Every structure is written in structure tokens, then in C-alpha cells.
C-alpha positions in Angstrom: -0.3 16.0 8.5 1.8 16.0 5.4 1.2 13.5 2.5 4.3 13.3 0.3 6.2 10.8 -1.9 8.4 8.4 -0.1 12.2 8.9 -0.2 15.0 6.4 0.2 15.7 7.6 3.7 12.1 6.6 4.7 12.6 2.9 4.0 13.5 1.8 7.5 10.4 3.5 8.9 8.3 2.0 6.1 9.6 -1.4 6.8 8.6 -1.0 10.4 5.1 -0.2 9.3 5.1 -3.2 7.0 6.0 -5.3 10.0 3.1 -3.7 12.0 0.8 -4.6 9.2 2.0 -8.2 9.1 1.2 -8.5 12.8 -2.2 -7.0 12.3 -2.8 -9.5 9.5 -1.7 -12.4 11.7 1.4 -13.2 9.7 4.3 -11.6 11.5 6.9 -14.1 10.3 6.0 -13.6 6.6 8.0 -10.4 6.2 11.4 -11.6 4.9 12.4 -8.7 2.7 15.7 -7.0 3.8 16.0 -3.3 4.1 18.7 -3.3 1.4 16.3 -5.1 -1.0 13.4 -2.9 -0.1 15.5 0.3 -0.7 16.9 -1.0 -4.0 13.5 -2.1 -5.2 12.0 1.4 -4.6 15.0 3.7 -5.3 17.6 1.7 -7.3 18.2 2.0 -11.0 15.0 0.0 -11.8 12.4 0.9 -9.2 9.3 -1.3 -9.1 7.3 0.4 -6.4 6.3 3.9 -5.4 4.8 5.0 -2.1 3.2 8.0 -0.4 3.8 8.6 3.3 1.8 10.4 6.0 4.2 12.4 8.1 3.4 14.1 11.4 6.4 16.3 12.2 9.4 14.1 11.6 7.5 10.8 12.2 6.0 8.6 9.4 2.7 7.4 10.7 1.2 5.8 7.6 1.9 4.9 4.0 0.4 3.6 0.8 2.7 1.6 -1.5 1.8 0.7 -5.1 3.1 -0.6 -8.3 1.9 -0.7 -11.9 0.0 -3.8 -12.9 -0.9 -4.6 -16.5 -4.3 -6.1 -17.4 -4.8 -7.5 -20.9 -8.4 -6.5 -20.4 -8.0 -3.1 -18.9 -4.5 -1.8 -19.6 -2.3 -0.2 -16.9 -3.8 -0.3 -13.4 -2.5 0.7 -10.1 -2.0 -2.2 -7.7 -2.2 -1.1 -4.1 0.1 -3.4 -2.2 -0.2 -1.9 1.3 -2.1 0.9 3.0 -1.5 1.3 6.7 -1.9 4.0 9.3 -0.1 3.1 12.6 -2.6 2.2 15.3 -2.3 5.3 17.4 -3.1 7.5 14.5 -6.1 5.6 13.1 -9.5 7.3 13.0 -8.1 10.7 12.1 -8.7 10.7 8.4 -5.1 9.8 7.4 -6.1 6.7 5.5 -8.5 8.8 3.5 -5.8 11.3 2.7 -3.5 8.5 1.5 -6.2 6.8 -0.5 -7.3 10.1 -2.1 -3.6 10.7 -3.1 -3.5 7.3 -4.7 -6.7 8.1 -6.7 -5.2 11.4 -7.8 -2.0 9.7 -8.9 -3.9 7.1 -10.8 -5.9 9.8 -12.6 -2.7 11.8 -13.4 -1.0 8.8 -14.8 -4.1 7.8 -16.7 -4.4 4.3 -15.2 -7.6 2.6 -15.9 -8.3 1.8 -12.3 -6.9 0.6 -9.0 -7.0 -2.9 -7.6 -6.0 -4.4 -4.2 -6.8 -7.2 -1.8 -8.3 -7.1 1.7 -8.6 -10.0 4.1 -12.2 -11.2 4.4 -12.1 -10.7 8.2 -10.7 -7.2 8.1 -14.0 -5.4 8.7 -12.4 -1.9 9.3 -10.6 -2.2 6.0 -13.7 -3.4 4.1 -15.8 -0.7 5.6 -13.2 1.9 4.6 -13.1 0.7 1.0 -16.9 0.6 0.9 -16.9 4.4 1.4 -15.3 4.6 -2.0 -17.9 2.3 -3.6 -15.2 -0.4 -4.0 -16.3 -3.7 -5.7 -15.4 -6.9 -4.0 -15.0 -10.0 -6.1 -15.3 -13.3 -4.2 -14.9 -15.3 -7.3 -11.1 -15.1 -7.5 -8.7 -17.0 -5.4 -5.2 -15.8 -4.5 -2.4 -18.0 -5.8 1.3 -17.8 -5.4 4.5 -19.8 -5.4 7.8 -19.1 -3.6 10.8 -19.1 -5.9 13.6 -18.6 -3.4 
């Protein structure tokens, strides 16, 4: 298993994994980003996200996508948008390899920490993060608005 930085040519495979994650999270119709926008957002002149992929031979079987979030209390922090290992590869330590790569990246870039969200019913995800002594904060609610 190779963990490496994502490249533009990986975007179609990454978007398929994003769709798989949306199905897992019971929101398959919520993925509306186009491949063109996804590629441009990660590899255009002003990239806003970065990702690591888990590659088995020539197949991408997992990924971790993040961007930089700024906290007025803590400074620059890594925001983990998505971490997914495709179902047939789960339980092999690939998620740990990706998460450890994120931690190493955050340390290298001197971020003050890493934050993310996990659905309250996602027990496998919660148990995974507990292995890293993650803190869970039930006091904050998610909020969003759609602009387009």
C-alpha cells in the first residue's frame, strides 16, 4: 500500500470515493460538485484543498482530503473534510496510515491541531478516532447555508 499526495489525474477516482462516502452517510444526492470544479479547486491556480491517497497497485482505495482552517483562538488548523477507505479494503490499517500521514503533515506545517466532524451514528468512525484520543464536542451544532 502506498500513501502519496493526490494528483490531478486522481480526481475522477477521488470523486467516486466521495460518492461512496455520501452513500455510506445516507446522503447520496448531496454530492453536486462537478469533476471540473473538483479538479480546479485542488489543482488550479488557487488550490483550496490537498489530499493523500492510498494506492494499491494502480487503484486508489482510500483518501484523506483536508484544507486549512483559521481559528482566531488557535491559529492555523487542519480541517479534515473526508477520510474514506473503500469498503472492500477496510480493516487493513489503511485508515490509520492515512490519518498518521495527516498528523505528520500537520506537524510539518506547524498547524496547531486538526479538526473534523463525524456523524453521531458512525460508531466505526468514532471508535477509530477514539484510538487517537480525539475529543468530541457535543456542544456545537453544524450550520450552513446554500448560496447557489
